[in-house]
N, C-alpha and C positions, 0 to 999 in steps of 0.2 A: 504492499499500499504503500502511495509517495505520500509526501509532507500532507500537499496541498489536499486529499484525502482526509488528513488529519485537522486540517484546519476548516472543513467542510460537516465532520463531526462533531469539534468541540465546539463549533457555531450551531448547529443544529440542537446539539445539547444543553446550551445555553437559551436555545426560543423554545426547548423542549421546559425547561424548568420554571419559566417566565411567563407561559400557557397560564391564565388563568383559568382554574376548574371551581372557584368558590361559586358556592349559589348564592350568594349575596347580593346580588343584583339589582338594583333602584334607577328608577325612571329617572333622567338629571335633563335640566336645562341648562347649556352653553351657548356662549353667545361666540358666535364665529367671526371672522376676522373685519369681514364688511358690516359685524353689526348685527346680523341675522341671527335668529334664535335656531337653536340644532338641540335636539333630543337624544339621548346616549342613556344604554344601561348600563351605568358605572356600578365596577362591581365597589361595594364599599368597605372590603378588607384590603384589598391592594393598590386600588384604582385605576386598573384598566378599562377600557371602555368597547374598543373594540371598532365597527361602525355607527356612521349614527342611522339612527331611524326616520322614517318618516314624520313629516308634522304633524299629519294626518293619526298617526298611531299613533304618536306621543300625546296628543290631548287625549283622543278617547280612550288609552290607559290611565290619563288622571281625572278625573271629570270635578272633583271635588280638593278646593281649596288647591293652593301655591305647590307648582313642582319646586321641589328645592336644586340648588342650582349646582353645577357640574364642580366636583372639590381639582382643581386646580395642579394645589400643593400636591396632594396623594397621586396625582398621575404622577406629576413629574418626581417625586421621590422613587417612585416604580421605575420611571426611564431613568435616571441615574444609578440604580441599584443596578439596571441590566449595560447598560453602558459602562460601568468601572469594570461588572465582567467579563464585559466583551474585550474593555482593553488590557485587566492580568490575564486574562485567555492568551490574548496576543502576544504580550511582552514573553509566557512564555515559553510558546514555541516559535517564535521570530528566528531565534538562532538556526533550528532545523530551518523554516522556511530558507532563509536565505542562503542555510550549505547547500540544499536542492536546487535553488533556481542557480548558483552560482555554477551548479554540476551540470544543468540544462544549458545554461550557454558556454560550455568548454564543449558539447556534444556536438556529436559531427551533425544527428539531426536539426541543430538550430544554427550550425554552421549554412548546410544547406540552407535553409527556409530565410535566413539574414541575405543570403546570395540571391534569392527571388522577391526579396523587398528591395533592395538594393537595385537590382535590374527595372524592377518594374518603375523606380521612380528616376531612371535613368542615372541613378546616384548624384541627383538632386534634392536638397533637401526641401521635402514635403511641408514644410511648417513654415520657414521665409522665403523657399521657393530660387534662393541664390547662390548659398554656400554650398560645395560638396557634401554628400553625405555619409557619414563617415558612421552613425551607430545606427540601431535600429532601436526603435522604440514600443513598448508594450504599452498601450492604449488602457486596456484594462487587463487584470491578472486571473479573472476566472479560468480562462481554457490554457494556464500553460501548458505546455506539450503540443494542445491540440488548435493552435489557435488560428482564428479566420484569418483572410487578406485585411479585412477591415480592423482586427485588434491590433495590426503593425503600422507601423509607419517610418519608414527613411530620415533620418534627421540630420546636421552638424552637429558638432561638438556643442558648440553658444545654444544650440535649442535644443538639446538634449539637455544639459542644464538647467536652463529654463523651464523647462517643463517640469523639472524633479524641484524646483525650488532652489538652486543651489547655485542662482544666482537671482538676481533681482535688476529691474530695469529701473 
């Protein structure tokens, strides 16, 4: 199993852990960005809300009194815990991911793929369209080893550093 599969499995485990299975959901009213009301069934234990429900359904379910407001702070705490777990998990597996990626970049398979991308670009940077392309940049990392043509672009050294945030304009 590759380390990239390990990352997917680790992240799937986090999603499973934070999937709300509580039976303590209540109808809540939330104001969305443009000020309109939106109705959710928010878990009162963990704060998870899922997707909005229709206004018609929300109003029909709550016929008497005022609908309680959505607990933004509870949801924020849930997201913060989940995000912290993602960060900790990534920090734990990052050295293995880096080693796997470096081994892939040293492989014959990558060398052949790299040559195809550079030829496609006629060795001209696909970012600035001026300098000679000397690098092949992964726009996404989800399909390492099975990249689509659209996942990769030929770039010059400067644009590659710019894309990775190693240079500021």
